[in-house]
C-alpha positions as CSV (number, residue, x, y, z in Angstrom):
1,M,38.4,28.9,65.5
2,L,36.3,25.3,65.4
3,E,38.2,22.2,65.7
4,N,36.3,19.1,64.7
5,L,37.4,15.4,64.7
6,I,36.4,13.4,61.3
7,P,36.5,9.9,60.9
8,I,38.5,8.1,58.4
9,G,38.2,4.4,58.5
10,Q,39.0,3.5,62.1
11,A,40.9,6.9,62.9
12,F,40.1,10.6,63.2
13,I,41.5,13.6,61.9
14,K,41.3,17.0,63.4
15,L,40.2,19.5,61.4
16,T,40.8,23.3,62.5
17,I,38.4,25.7,61.2
18,M,39.5,29.2,61.3
19,H,37.6,32.4,60.3
20,L,39.1,34.9,57.6
21,E,40.2,37.3,60.2
22,E,41.9,34.7,62.6
23,I,43.6,33.4,59.3
24,K,44.7,36.5,58.4
25,A,46.0,37.2,62.2
26,E,48.2,34.2,61.8
27,M,49.3,34.9,58.3
28,K,50.8,38.5,59.5
29,T,52.9,36.4,62.4
30,F,54.1,33.7,60.1
31,R,57.7,33.3,59.6
32,D,59.1,30.9,57.3
33,F,62.2,28.8,58.1
34,Y,64.4,31.5,57.1
35,G,62.4,34.1,59.1
36,G,60.9,35.8,56.1
37,D,57.2,36.8,56.1
38,L,54.7,36.0,53.5
39,L,53.9,39.4,52.1
40,D,53.3,43.1,52.7
41,V,50.6,42.9,55.8
42,S,48.2,45.2,53.1
43,E,48.2,42.8,50.5
44,I,46.8,40.3,53.4
45,D,44.4,42.7,54.9
46,S,42.6,43.2,51.3
47,C,42.0,39.9,50.9
48,T,38.1,38.8,51.1
49,T,38.5,35.2,50.5
50,K,40.3,32.3,52.1
51,E,41.1,31.4,48.2
52,E,42.8,34.5,48.4
53,L,44.9,34.1,51.2
54,R,45.5,30.5,50.1
55,Q,47.1,32.0,47.0
56,I,49.5,34.2,49.3
57,I,50.6,31.0,50.7
58,V,51.0,29.2,47.4
59,K,53.2,32.3,46.0
60,H,55.1,31.6,48.8
61,E,55.8,28.0,48.8
62,S,56.7,28.4,45.2
63,H,59.4,30.9,46.0
64,M,60.6,28.9,48.7
65,E,60.9,25.8,46.4
66,M,63.1,28.1,43.9
67,M,65.3,29.5,46.6
68,L,66.1,25.8,47.8
69,A,66.7,24.8,44.1
70,D,68.9,27.9,43.6
71,A,70.9,26.5,46.7
72,L,71.2,23.0,45.8
73,S,72.4,24.0,42.4
74,H,75.1,26.6,44.0
75,I,76.2,23.7,46.3
76,E,76.5,21.6,43.5
77,K,78.6,23.8,41.1
78,F,80.8,24.4,44.4
79,K,81.3,20.5,44.6
80,K,82.3,20.3,41.1
81,K,84.9,23.2,41.4
82,V,86.9,21.5,44.2
83,G,86.4,18.1,42.9
84,L,84.0,16.3,45.4
85,N,81.1,15.6,43.4
86,F,81.7,12.0,42.6
87,Y,80.1,11.1,46.5
88,Q,76.7,10.3,46.2
């Protein structure tokens, strides 16, 4: 893993550069907020580019956004059911 400081105006940002195999290893152990993993390990192993790995993360991110939308809709329906949806 390489770390570079990139100047942005008067400040610096830290840019971490990982090799493909390092990214794969991190992705295999990653757990989201709810404890879920990204995908089957074999799909991660079959990736040959960083873009393919990025797409796995983007797909999981979209899945998490859908789960959040479903959860918020569910609680909204409950608030309406019990008549408490007037508080904002």
